[in-house]
C-alpha positions, 0 to 999 in steps of 0.5 A, a space after each residue: 608458450 608454444 603457439 600451434 595455431 598457424 593455420 590460423 594467424 602465423 605467430 611470432 612474425 620475423 622481425 624484419 616484417 615488423 620493421 618494415 611496418 614500422 619504416 614505413 609509417 615513419 618514412 614513407 606514409 604518404 598515399 601511393 599513387 595519390 601525389 606527387 611528392 616524395 612520401 608518396 612516391 616512397 610509399 608507392 615504391 614499397 607497395 610495387 615492391 611488394 607486387 614484385 616480391 609477390 610475382 617472383 615467389 608464384 612465378 608470375 611473369 607480370 607484376 601488375 597481375 598481383 591484385 592486393 586485397 584484405 585476405 584470401 576470403 575477399 580475393 576469393 570473393 574478388 575472383 568469384 563475383 568477377 567470373 561468374 553470372 546466372 547460368 554460369 556452373 561452377 564445380 567445387 570440393 567437399 572440403 572447402 572453407 566457408 570463404 569459397 562455399 558461402 559466396 557460392 550459396 550466395 551465387 547459388 541463389 542468384 542462378 549459378 549451379 553449384 556442384 560439390 565433389 564430395 572428397 574421402 575421409 582424408 580429405 583426398 579428391 577422387 579425380 574420375 569424380 572431378 573429372 565426371 562433375 566438370 560438364 560441359 558448360 561449366 565456366 569455374 573450378 574452385 578448390 583450395 591447395 590444402 585443407 585447413 583442417 586436415 592439411 591434405 594437399 590436393 593435385 592442383 596441376 591434375 585439376 587444371 588439367 581437367 578444367 581446361 579440357 572442358 574449358 573451364 577456368 580454375 579458381 585456387 584457395 591457396 590460404 594454407 599453402 603460401 609460403 608453405 608449399 611451392 606454387 608455380 601458377 604458370 607450370 600448374 596452369 593456375 588461373 586465379 590465385 588467392 592468397 592471404 598474408 598473414 598466415 605461410 607468408 608471415 605478413 600482418 592480418 588484413 593483408 593478401 591478394 589474387 594472382 590473375 594468370 596470364 590467360 585470364 581475359 581481365 577485360 571480362 572480369 568485373 570488379 567487386 567494387 568501384 572507387 578512387 584509384 588515383 589515376 585516370 581521374 578525369 573519368 567516372 568509369 573505373 579504369 580497365 588498367 591493372 591492378 587499378 581496375 580491382 584495386 580502389 580506395 586507398 591501399 593498406 600501405 603499412 600492411 602491404 610493407 608487412 606483407 612484401 617482408 614476409 614474402 621476401 623472408 620466405 624466399 631467403 629462407 627458401 620455400 623447399 627448406 621451410 616445407 622439409 622443416 615442416 614435414 619433419 614436424 608433422 611427422 613427428 606430431 602424427 606419430 606421437 598423437 598415434 600412440 596415444 590410446 583413444 586419440 585419433 588422428 584425422 587426415 592422411 596421416 602422411 606428412 608428405 601428403 599434406 601441410 604442417 595441419 593436423 586435426 585429432 580428437 579423443 575418446 570421451 574428451 571434448 575438444 573445447 575441453 582439450 584446447 582450454 586445459 592446453 592453454 591453460 594448464 600447459 600453455 600450448 595454444 591451438 583452435 578447436 571447433 569447427 573452423 569455419 569449414 564445416 563441410 570438411 569437418 562432414 567430410 571427415 566425420 567430425 560434424 558438429 563438434 570438430 577436432 583439436 587442430 595443431 599447426 606449426 610453422 618455421 619457427 616451431 620446434 621439435 621440442 614443442 612438438 614433444 611438449 605439445 604431444 605430451 600435454 595431450 597425452 597427460 590430458 587424455 590419460 590423466 
């Protein structure tokens, strides 16, 4: 089996992730922050250690500003609902995932104007167009760090400068870049960073978070939901302390244990090392697919400008047919279709059928890439 669906969920997971989750259930399965006995304290320590690891990974000074969520979608909804009110204006891009576009469209119906800055067919963003779109009264700019369809990486530090110059905040969807591309929220001046645990951080599904930058006044943010936090239990109002203001109910302790182990795996391996490996694989994939007659590789076709996510189509072959044959005949696992990002596919010209998407990881080898390209060759030439 050759697994090339890492843009959806990374596989396999590092052994340390599985071990950390098993250890949590066997040795520290208490409810963190809810009791004073040893199992609760052990669970709380594991959750806080994961919070510190995530803060280190993204260069956030205060671990308490790392809010754990179910995934990036949950984190994005939390941020959008926390900031935006009727009459506020929000600017986004033409290559966003539905985890951004669907809540934005709902907010638009509730009186939040939404401006979408078009992207080029390769997924790149015209910064002058973004500058013109961020007019006075814009409250928030939200953009993905890299496309989940073509992998194009957007210049977040430059976008942050445009947003801040206009008095707006920047929310970054890092679902595709967390653990894959270096992210320093202070240096890049990112106000809010949404990430997921089950992709480039090699954690389990059902984990993710929102990192809140130091310049953001959390008193101005509203929680997405409210409930028990294990703190300030004498009050029936949600506490203002972080992270409790945005975390309530029993947390996914076992998942967070795995997330922390995955983030430590990334730190130990080194972001730069991971990035260099994936650039090498991406280059081989783009070049290999690009030699096949009738195959169109979408996006920048420059490995340095994108993640290890490569989308392609083939003349006279439906993407569903290619995906099925890759799996059943060659053992190559990938994803086909619209990838929950219809705006991105309209941008690159592949709506409504979509593309075949290959996405490598730290565990993918050059032999895997050669075998996958050869499988596509045999399908399109057969």
